[in-house]
C-alpha positions as CSV (number, residue, x, y, z in Angstrom):
1,M,0.1,-0.2,0.1
2,N,1.3,3.7,-0.8
3,L,-0.2,5.8,1.5
4,L,1.0,9.1,-1.2
5,K,-1.3,7.1,-3.8
6,Q,-4.1,6.5,-1.7
7,F,-4.4,10.1,-0.3
8,Q,-3.3,11.5,-3.9
9,V,-6.4,9.4,-5.2
10,N,-8.7,11.1,-1.9
11,L,-7.4,14.7,-3.4
12,S,-8.7,14.3,-7.1
13,E,-11.6,12.9,-6.1
14,L,-12.3,16.0,-3.6
15,L,-11.0,18.7,-6.3
16,G,-13.4,16.9,-9.1
17,A,-15.6,17.7,-6.1
18,V,-14.8,21.6,-6.0
19,A,-14.7,22.0,-10.0
20,Q,-18.3,20.7,-10.1
21,G,-19.4,22.8,-7.3
22,K,-17.5,26.1,-9.4
23,A,-19.5,25.2,-12.8
24,L,-22.8,25.3,-10.4
25,H,-22.4,28.5,-8.7
26,G,-21.2,29.6,-12.9
27,I,-24.3,29.1,-13.4
28,K,-26.6,30.4,-10.6
29,N,-27.1,27.2,-8.9
30,I,-25.7,29.2,-5.9
31,A,-27.3,26.6,-3.5
32,D,-26.0,23.8,-4.6
33,S,-22.8,24.4,-5.3
34,G,-21.6,23.5,-2.4
35,A,-23.4,20.3,-2.2
36,P,-20.3,18.0,-4.7
37,F,-17.7,19.0,-2.3
38,E,-19.8,18.1,0.6
39,K,-20.8,14.7,-0.6
40,A,-17.2,13.5,-1.8
41,F,-15.7,14.9,1.5
42,T,-18.4,12.8,4.0
43,N,-17.7,9.8,1.4
44,M,-14.6,9.7,2.1
45,L,-14.6,10.3,5.7
46,T,-17.5,7.1,5.6
47,R,-15.3,4.9,3.9
48,Q,-11.9,5.6,6.1
49,L,-13.6,5.8,9.5
50,P,-14.9,2.9,11.7
51,P,-18.4,2.4,11.8
52,T,-18.4,3.5,15.5
53,Y,-18.5,7.0,13.7
54,L,-21.5,8.9,12.1
55,V,-20.3,11.1,9.6
56,K,-23.6,13.6,8.7
57,N,-24.1,17.4,8.0
58,G,-26.5,18.3,10.2
59,Y,-27.3,20.0,13.7
60,F,-26.8,18.8,17.4
61,Y,-29.3,20.1,20.4
62,S,-29.2,20.6,24.1
63,P,-31.4,19.6,26.7
64,E,-32.7,23.3,27.1
65,S,-34.3,23.0,23.6
66,Q,-31.3,24.8,21.9
67,I,-30.4,24.0,18.1
68,S,-26.4,24.8,16.6
69,N,-26.0,26.5,13.0
70,E,-26.2,24.5,10.1
71,I,-22.7,22.4,10.1
72,D,-21.5,20.8,6.5
73,I,-20.2,17.7,8.3
74,I,-20.3,16.3,11.8
75,I,-18.4,13.8,13.2
76,S,-20.1,11.8,16.2
77,L,-20.2,8.4,18.4
78,A,-22.5,6.5,16.7
79,R,-24.2,4.8,19.4
80,E,-25.1,8.0,20.9
81,S,-26.3,10.0,18.1
82,F,-29.6,9.3,18.9
83,N,-31.5,11.5,15.9
84,L,-34.5,13.8,16.2
85,E,-34.3,14.0,12.7
86,M,-36.7,17.4,13.0
87,S,-34.8,19.8,10.6
88,Q,-37.4,20.4,7.6
89,Q,-35.1,18.8,4.7
90,N,-34.8,15.3,7.5
91,K,-30.9,16.0,8.7
92,P,-30.0,14.8,11.9
93,V,-30.2,17.0,14.9
94,L,-27.9,15.0,17.3
95,P,-27.4,15.6,21.2
96,F,-24.5,18.4,21.5
97,T,-22.5,15.6,23.7
98,S,-22.5,13.5,20.8
99,V,-20.3,15.4,18.4
100,I,-16.7,14.9,18.6
101,T,-15.1,17.0,15.2
102,T,-17.7,20.0,13.2
103,I,-16.2,20.8,9.7
104,Q,-17.1,23.4,7.4
105,L,-16.5,23.2,3.9
106,K,-16.1,26.4,0.9
107,N,-15.1,25.5,-2.3
108,S,-12.9,28.8,-2.4
109,Y,-10.3,30.3,-0.2
110,S,-12.2,33.4,-1.2
111,Q,-15.2,32.4,1.1
112,L,-13.4,31.5,4.4
113,N,-14.4,34.7,6.6
114,S,-17.4,33.3,6.0
115,A,-16.3,29.5,6.7
116,I,-14.5,30.9,9.7
117,K,-17.6,33.0,11.4
118,Q,-20.1,29.5,10.9
119,S,-17.3,27.4,12.4
120,K,-16.7,30.2,15.4
121,K,-20.9,30.1,15.7
122,S,-20.8,26.2,15.6
123,I,-18.4,26.0,18.5
124,E,-19.5,29.0,20.5
125,H,-23.4,27.4,20.9
126,W,-21.8,24.0,21.9
127,E,-19.8,26.3,24.3
128,I,-23.1,27.3,25.9
129,M,-24.8,24.0,25.8
130,K,-22.2,22.6,27.4
131,N,-22.3,25.2,30.6
132,E,-26.3,25.0,30.4
133,S,-26.7,21.6,30.9
134,T,-23.5,19.5,32.4
135,Q,-21.6,19.7,35.1
136,T,-18.9,16.9,33.7
137,N,-16.0,18.3,32.0
138,I,-16.0,16.8,28.3
139,L,-13.9,17.3,25.8
140,R,-14.8,20.1,23.0
141,P,-15.4,19.1,19.6
142,I,-12.4,20.2,17.2
143,S,-12.7,23.1,14.5
144,I,-12.1,22.1,11.0
145,I,-12.3,23.9,7.6
146,I,-11.5,23.5,4.6
147,C,-11.4,25.5,1.4
148,G,-10.8,23.6,-2.0
149,C,-9.0,26.0,-4.6
150,N,-7.6,29.4,-5.0
151,S,-10.1,30.7,-7.5
152,S,-9.2,33.9,-7.3
153,N,-5.7,33.4,-7.6
154,K,-4.8,35.1,-4.3
155,N,-1.1,35.0,-3.4
156,I,-0.9,32.8,-0.3
157,D,2.1,33.6,1.0
158,R,3.4,35.4,4.3
159,Q,1.4,38.2,3.7
160,F,-1.4,36.3,3.3
161,I,-1.0,33.7,6.7
162,N,-0.1,36.8,9.1
163,T,-3.2,38.5,7.9
164,L,-5.1,35.3,8.5
165,I,-3.5,34.0,11.7
166,N,-4.0,38.3,13.7
167,K,-7.9,37.0,13.3
168,E,-10.0,37.6,17.0
169,W,-10.5,33.3,16.3
170,L,-9.6,30.8,14.3
171,P,-10.6,27.0,14.2
172,D,-8.7,24.1,15.2
173,Y,-7.3,23.9,11.7
174,I,-8.2,25.6,8.1
175,L,-6.6,23.1,5.0
176,L,-6.5,25.5,1.9
177,L,-6.4,22.1,-0.1
178,E,-5.4,22.6,-3.3
179,S,-2.0,24.3,-1.8
180,G,-1.8,22.0,1.1
181,I,-1.8,25.1,3.3
182,I,-2.4,23.8,7.1
183,I,-3.0,27.4,9.7
184,T,-3.0,25.5,13.0
185,K,-0.6,26.1,16.5
186,G,2.7,25.2,16.6
187,I,5.7,25.5,18.5
188,P,8.0,24.6,16.1
189,E,11.4,26.0,18.1
190,F,10.7,23.6,20.9
191,E,9.0,20.6,19.0
192,E,10.4,18.7,15.4
193,C,6.8,18.8,14.3
194,V,3.7,19.9,14.7
195,S,1.1,18.1,17.5
196,F,-1.9,16.4,16.4
197,Y,-3.3,17.6,20.0
198,Q,-2.4,21.0,19.3
199,D,-6.2,22.1,21.1
200,I,-4.3,21.9,24.3
201,S,-1.0,23.3,23.3
202,L,0.2,26.8,24.0
203,G,1.6,27.3,20.5
204,E,0.3,30.5,18.5
205,Y,-1.8,29.6,15.2
206,D,0.8,29.5,12.4
207,G,0.7,28.0,8.5
208,F,2.7,25.1,8.1
209,T,3.0,22.6,4.7
210,V,4.5,19.5,4.7
211,D,8.3,18.6,4.9
212,C,8.9,17.1,1.2
213,T,10.9,18.0,-1.7
214,N,8.4,17.4,-4.5
215,H,5.9,20.7,-4.5
216,L,3.4,18.4,-6.4
217,E,3.0,16.2,-3.4
218,K,2.2,18.7,-0.8
219,P,-1.2,18.9,-1.3
220,A,-2.1,14.7,-0.8
221,L,0.6,14.5,2.1
222,A,-1.8,17.8,3.6
223,L,-4.6,15.5,3.4
224,L,-3.5,12.9,5.1
225,W,-2.3,14.8,7.6
226,L,-5.2,16.3,8.5
227,Y,-6.9,12.6,8.3
228,T,-4.3,11.7,10.3
229,A,-5.2,14.3,13.3
230,I,-8.6,13.4,13.4
231,T,-8.6,10.2,13.5
232,S,-6.2,11.2,16.6
233,R,-8.5,13.2,18.5
234,L,-10.9,10.3,18.0
235,S,-8.7,8.2,19.9
236,D,-8.1,10.8,22.2
237,F,-12.1,10.9,23.1
238,E,-11.9,7.0,23.6
239,M,-9.6,7.3,25.8
240,F,-10.7,10.0,28.2
241,E,-14.1,8.4,28.2
242,L,-12.1,5.0,29.5
243,K,-10.8,7.4,31.6
244,I,-13.7,9.3,33.5
245,N,-15.7,5.8,33.5
246,T,-18.7,7.8,31.5
247,K,-20.5,7.4,28.3
248,R,-21.0,11.3,27.3
249,H,-25.2,10.9,26.6
250,T,-24.9,9.7,30.0
251,I,-23.8,13.7,30.9
252,F,-26.3,14.7,28.7
253,S,-29.3,12.5,29.7
254,N,-28.3,13.6,33.2
255,A,-29.0,16.9,31.9
256,I,-32.9,16.0,31.0
257,N,-33.8,14.8,34.3
258,R,-33.0,17.2,36.0
259,K,-34.5,19.9,33.6
260,Y,-37.5,17.6,33.3
261,Q,-37.8,15.6,36.5
262,L,-40.8,13.7,37.2
263,T,-42.7,14.3,40.3
264,P,-46.1,12.4,42.0
265,I,-49.2,12.7,41.2
266,L,-51.1,14.1,44.9
């Protein structure tokens, strides 16, 4: 097996879907222009993650009846993804405690600011739900943005990266797919490589690319790196659950029980 070739195939499928979306956007079919990329990335994750995880476009909710904004891709614990299916489009509406990863997808780098706002809103919703519904410390989801191509031909240089990392809020990972650039936290002066557990590090955001001599291989290898970061975090969630000896849905159901208590009929 050749990991590089495997992810070159994945990359080709994803960039092909981005091109389809751009074509739909070009004929003013804005509503459907994001669907090909979303479907392709969902299919990739579904193929490559075990069935213990659910990969869906949808929402999450709290015992306080709050609901998140729509999220392009949610990775959740399948065993705890009890779906209300209350949305008009029949998209899943899942307990917020089941959510492990939120992913926002955009066809073009020019849509990055919009994706950052959407990603921030999702994580803010999750934090509010956690603070109002639980008394237990549970790991928050990792937040990811993936932008497909540089359709506006921007210079993805040091100035572009500096402008980006100086924003008030950023997700845990941004992948500029076509360029093979990842924006995340790192402490390269103290560590040989960027940790997959950057969200608990004290590092600062910066732009990174995979260290290889063939620049044409960088986008596929960056996709491989991000995929491995996701799987590392999924494993981290499993270990954390074993350590605290609780299921995340128990936290959610206990919050329901506190809010909607049964009382004796007098």
